[in-house]
C-alpha positions in Angstrom: 23.1 7.0 -25.0 25.7 8.2 -27.2 25.6 11.9 -28.8 24.5 10.4 -32.3 21.7 8.5 -30.7 20.5 11.5 -28.8 20.5 13.6 -31.7 18.7 11.1 -33.7 16.0 10.7 -31.0 15.5 14.5 -30.7 15.1 14.6 -34.5 12.5 11.9 -34.3 10.5 13.5 -31.4 10.8 17.0 -33.2 9.3 15.5 -36.6 6.9 13.7 -34.8 5.6 16.9 -33.1 5.7 18.5 -36.7 3.6 15.7 -38.0 1.0 16.0 -35.0 0.7 19.7 -35.7 0.1 19.2 -39.3 -2.5 16.5 -38.7 -4.2 18.9 -36.0 -4.3 21.6 -38.6 -5.9 19.3 -41.1 -8.7 18.1 -38.9 -11.5 20.8 -40.3 -10.9 19.2 -43.7 -12.2 15.8 -42.6 -15.3 17.1 -40.8 -18.5 15.2 -41.4 -21.2 17.6 -40.6 -22.9 19.7 -43.4 -22.3 23.6 -44.3 -23.0 26.4 -42.1 -21.1 28.4 -39.5 -22.3 26.2 -36.4 -21.8 22.9 -38.5 -18.3 23.9 -39.4 -17.2 23.3 -35.8 -19.1 20.1 -35.4 -17.8 16.7 -36.5 -20.3 14.3 -35.4 -23.6 14.4 -33.6 -24.7 11.4 -31.4 -28.2 11.4 -29.8 -28.2 15.0 -29.5 -24.7 15.4 -28.3 -22.0 16.8 -30.5 -18.3 16.4 -30.9 -16.7 19.6 -31.7 -13.5 20.2 -33.7 -11.8 21.4 -30.5 -13.0 18.4 -28.5 -11.5 16.0 -31.0 -8.4 17.9 -31.4 -8.1 17.5 -27.5 -8.5 13.8 -27.8 -5.9 13.4 -30.4 -3.5 15.3 -28.2 -4.5 13.1 -25.4 -3.8 9.9 -27.4 -0.6 10.7 -29.0 0.9 12.8 -26.3 4.6 11.5 -25.7 4.5 9.5 -29.0 3.3 11.5 -31.9 5.8 9.8 -34.3 3.7 6.6 -34.0 0.8 8.2 -36.2 0.1 6.8 -39.5 -1.8 9.8 -40.9 -5.3 10.6 -41.6 -6.4 7.0 -41.2 -5.8 7.2 -37.6 -7.7 10.4 -37.1 -10.6 8.8 -38.8 -10.3 5.8 -36.5 -10.0 8.0 -33.3 -13.4 9.9 -34.5 -15.0 6.6 -34.8 -13.9 5.5 -31.4 -15.3 8.9 -30.0 -18.6 8.4 -31.8 -18.9 4.6 -30.6 -18.3 5.8 -27.0 -21.0 8.5 -27.3 -23.4 6.2 -28.9 -23.0 3.7 -26.0 -23.3 6.3 -23.4 -26.5 7.6 -25.2 -27.8 4.2 -24.9 -26.8 4.0 -21.2 -28.6 7.2 -20.5 -31.7 6.0 -22.3 -31.5 2.8 -20.3 -31.6 4.8 -17.2 -27.9 4.2 -16.0 -27.3 7.7 -14.8 -29.7 6.8 -12.0 -28.0 3.8 -10.7 -26.2 4.2 -7.5 -22.8 2.8 -8.5 -23.0 5.0 -11.7 -23.8 8.2 -9.7 -20.9 7.2 -7.1 -18.6 6.4 -9.9 -19.2 9.8 -11.5 -18.9 11.7 -8.3 -15.6 10.1 -7.5 -14.4 11.0 -11.2 -15.3 14.6 -10.5 -13.7 14.6 -7.0 -10.7 13.1 -8.3 -10.2 15.5 -11.3 -10.9 18.5 -8.8 -8.3 17.3 -6.4 -5.8 16.7 -9.0 -6.2 20.4 -10.2 -6.6 22.1 -6.9 -5.1 20.0 -4.0 -2.4 18.2 -5.5 -0.2 21.1 -6.5 -0.6 22.5 -3.0 0.5 19.1 -1.6 3.6 18.9 -4.1 4.6 22.4 -2.9 4.9 21.5 0.8 8.5 20.8 2.1 10.1 20.1 5.4 13.4 22.0 6.3 16.2 20.2 8.0 15.7 22.5 11.1 12.2 21.3 11.5 13.5 17.7 11.6 16.3 18.5 14.1 13.8 20.3 16.4 11.4 17.4 16.2 14.1 15.1 17.1 15.1 17.0 20.1 11.6 17.4 21.4 10.5 13.9 20.8 13.3 11.6 22.0 11.0 8.9 23.3 10.1 8.3 19.7 13.7 7.3 18.7 14.5 5.4 21.9 16.2 2.0 21.4 15.7 -0.4 24.2 18.6 -2.0 26.0 19.7 -5.1 23.9 21.7 -8.1 25.2 23.9 -10.7 23.6 23.5 -13.6 25.8 23.9 -17.4 26.1 21.4 -20.2 27.0 21.2 -23.8 27.8 17.7 -25.3 27.5 16.8 -28.6 29.0 13.4 -29.8 27.9 10.8 -31.6 30.2 7.3 -32.7 28.8 4.4 -31.1 30.5 3.0 -34.6 31.0 6.2 -35.9 32.7 5.9 -37.3 36.4 7.7 -35.6 39.0 10.5 -38.1 39.0 11.2 -37.4 35.6 11.1 -33.6 36.1 13.6 -34.1 39.3 16.0 -35.9 37.2 16.0 -33.2 34.5 16.4 -30.4 37.1 19.3 -32.2 38.5 20.9 -32.4 35.0 20.4 -28.7 34.7 22.2 -28.3 38.0 25.3 -30.3 36.8 25.3 -27.9 33.6 25.4 -24.9 35.8 28.2 -26.4 38.0 30.3 -27.0 34.7 29.6 -23.5 33.2 30.8 -22.0 36.4 34.3 -23.9 35.9 34.5 -22.0 32.4 36.7 -19.0 32.2 34.9 -15.8 32.8 35.8 -14.8 29.1 34.7 -18.1 27.5 32.6 -17.6 24.4 29.3 -18.5 25.9 28.8 -21.9 27.4 31.1 -23.5 25.0 31.3 -27.2 25.2 28.8 -27.2 28.1 26.0 -26.0 25.7 27.0 -28.9 23.2 26.8 -31.4 26.1 23.7 -30.4 27.8 21.5 -28.0 25.8 18.6 -29.0 23.7 18.1 -25.3 22.0 19.2 -26.5 18.4 19.4 -23.1 17.2 22.1 -22.2 19.8 23.7 -25.4 21.0 26.6 -25.6 18.6 27.7 -22.0 19.0 28.0 -22.2 22.7 24.3 -21.1 23.3 25.0 -17.5 21.9 21.6 -16.1 21.2 22.5 -12.9 19.2 21.4 -9.5 20.2 18.0 -9.7 21.7 15.5 -7.1 23.3 13.8 -8.1 26.4 10.4 -8.6 24.5 12.4 -10.8 21.9 13.8 -12.9 24.6 10.4 -13.4 26.2 9.0 -14.4 23.2 11.5 -17.2 22.7 12.0 -18.6 26.2 9.2 -17.0 28.4 9.1 -14.3 30.9 10.9 -16.0 33.7 14.3 -16.8 31.4 14.1 -13.3 29.9 14.0 -11.8 33.2 16.7 -13.8 34.7 18.8 -12.9 31.7 18.0 -9.1 31.4 18.8 -8.8 35.3 22.4 -9.6 34.7 24.7 -6.6 34.7 28.2 -7.6 34.0 29.4 -9.9 31.0 30.3 -13.3 32.1 27.6 -13.1 34.8 25.6 -16.4 35.2 21.9 -16.8 36.3 20.4 -19.3 38.4 18.6 -22.4 36.9 15.1 -21.2 35.5 12.4 -23.5 35.8 9.7 -22.9 33.1 6.6 -25.3 32.3 8.6 -26.9 29.4 11.9 -27.5 31.4 14.8 -25.7 32.6 17.0 -22.7 31.2 20.4 -21.5 32.2 21.3 -17.9 31.0 24.7 -15.9 30.8 25.3 -12.4 29.9 27.8 -12.0 27.0 27.5 -8.3 25.9 25.0 -5.6 26.4 24.2 -2.3 24.6 22.4 0.3 26.8 19.1 2.0 26.0 19.9 4.9 23.8 18.3 7.3 21.3 19.0 6.8 17.6 21.0 9.6 16.2 19.6 12.3 13.9 21.7 11.3 10.9 20.2 7.8 11.3 16.5 8.9 11.3 16.7 12.1 9.3 15.3 10.9 6.0 12.5 8.7 7.2 11.6 11.6 9.8 11.4 14.0 6.8 9.0 11.6 5.1 6.9 11.3 8.1 6.8 15.0 8.9 5.9 15.5 5.2 3.1 13.1 5.3 1.7 14.9 8.5 1.9 18.2 6.7 0.0 16.9 3.6 -2.7 15.4 5.8 -3.3 18.6 7.5 -3.3 20.4 4.3 -5.8 18.1 2.8 -8.0 18.5 5.6 -7.9 22.2 5.4 -8.8 21.8 1.6 -11.8 19.5 2.5 -13.0 22.0 5.3 -12.8 24.8 2.6 -15.0 22.7 0.2 -17.6 21.9 2.8 -18.0 25.5 3.6 -18.7 26.4 0.0 -21.2 23.7 -0.2 -24.2 22.7 1.9 -23.2 19.6 4.0 -25.7 17.8 6.4 -25.1 14.3 7.9 -27.9 12.5 9.9 -25.7 11.2 12.7 -28.7 9.8 14.5 -29.9 7.8 11.5 -26.4 6.7 10.9 -25.9 5.3 14.3 -29.3 3.4 14.2 -28.4 1.9 10.9 -24.8 1.0 11.6 -25.6 -2.4 13.3 -27.8 -3.8 10.6 -25.6 -2.7 7.9 -22.6 -4.2 9.4 -24.3 -7.2 9.8 -25.4 -7.4 6.2 -21.9 -6.6 4.9 -20.4 -9.4 7.1 -22.9 -11.9 5.7 -22.3 -10.8 2.3 -25.9 -10.3 1.6 -27.0 -8.6 -1.5 -29.6 -6.4 0.5 -27.1 -3.3 0.0 -27.0 -3.7 -3.9 -29.5 -1.6 -5.8 -32.3 -3.5 -7.3 -31.6 -4.4 -11.1 -33.1 -2.3 -13.8 -36.2 -3.9 -15.7 -35.1 -5.8 -18.9 -36.3 -4.1 -22.1 -37.4 -6.2 -25.0 -35.6 -9.3 -24.1 -34.3 -11.3 -27.2 -33.4 -14.9 -27.7 -29.5 -15.4 -28.1 -28.4 -15.1 -31.6 -26.7 -18.1 -33.1 -24.2 -16.7 -35.7 -24.1 -19.9 -37.5 -27.7 -19.6 -38.3 -28.7 -17.9 -41.5 -30.2 -14.2 -41.0 -33.4 -15.0 -42.9 -34.0 -17.8 -40.5 -33.5 -16.1 -37.3 -36.5 -15.3 -35.1 -37.8 -11.8 -35.3 -38.2 -9.7 -32.2 
């Protein structure tokens, strides 16, 4: 944004703030209550509840915070008050209908109160927590097993498939083919790239066949997932680049393995893990701080949990939850003065009276 744009933006925001302040100052002039000291602070009364000037001002600030310049004037203020009155009226009707006693309403109110309380008292404590570089360094040194990288190998394979339903003769023929592949592989130079053309001639592993059987870098677990424990074991027992393993028989055929390169097990350096570790340690601090907060809250109020009853109910409630039964839902409130649906096209004088 150029200087002129920034200046114009700042001017717009400043004028918007002035507009908001002027509108808020004018609020008492549009009050709807009657005369008297008490009435002078009341804008509306709904079902015995009042909307005061201060409450209205706070609601206006909440609505326009960040965009005061979008105000169109007193018409917006009147509309805001109408919205507040409408909400209070619907809430009064809900109270009259017994909604405050409904379980889901009680739970929602409790969650709202808890969320507001946590936002005011817990979240600032969590935001103040930090993890120093020295803490990260010490943790890295004291817990090397958490940062250990397993041995990795770059190998080469030749896979010769045999159907599990194949007869003994077919399996013997395929085993003989694997033996020929091993003999040709032994004739390759020790520094040859994998199995070279031998893989093209013999291998049925399409993912590696045309790159000399090159597997890429793998851990033992990854090799086992691809070719089975026997082949992975034969590959990872090799120690020197260029070493060949024996023909490995598996339920699905035969595999030849060759070691190309290896990276021994190691510990990831601090520089590589510092920021992820900082986030992890900060999360732990925040969890501990939150637990302390909840313990302090529990000490100030009476908390009793009937563990014995809970354990007796758990199997039944779990079954109901899994079955999707409605037994856990509170019973519906009785309907009061049901009315037939209104056809908006029907003239008012022809509609059935309740």
